[in-house]
N, C-alpha and C positions, 0 to 999 in steps of 0.2 A: 077065923075069916079068910086062911090060904084052903079054901077048898078046892075040888075037881074044877067047880064052873069058873070060880074067879082066875085059876090059873090059864083055861083054855081060852076065857076072856082076854087076858092079859096076851098070850100068846096071839092070838087072832090079830090084835091090835098092832103087836109088836110087827107081824108079816104084813100087815096092811101100810104101816108107816114105812117100812123099809121100801116097799113096793113102790109107794108114792115118789120116796126119795130118789130111787133109781131111774123112775119115769121122767122126772124133772131133771137131774142131772144128765140122763141119756138127750133129752130135748135140747138141753141148754150146750150140750157138746156139740149134736149136731149143728144146732143153728150157727156157733161160732166155727164151725170147719166150714161151712157153707157161706159164711160171708167172708173168710180169708180167702177162700178159693176164688172167688170174683174176684178181690182185687189185686191189681195189677202194679205194683210198685216196688 
């Protein structure tokens, strides 16, 4: 079952999932930083 095609597929999915998590985290951090910058209290 652990042939080269399966391993490359898993690696591709792993890279894709990591990039999606990174984009979501970066977007959330930018939104939070922008919102705290506008507040003056």
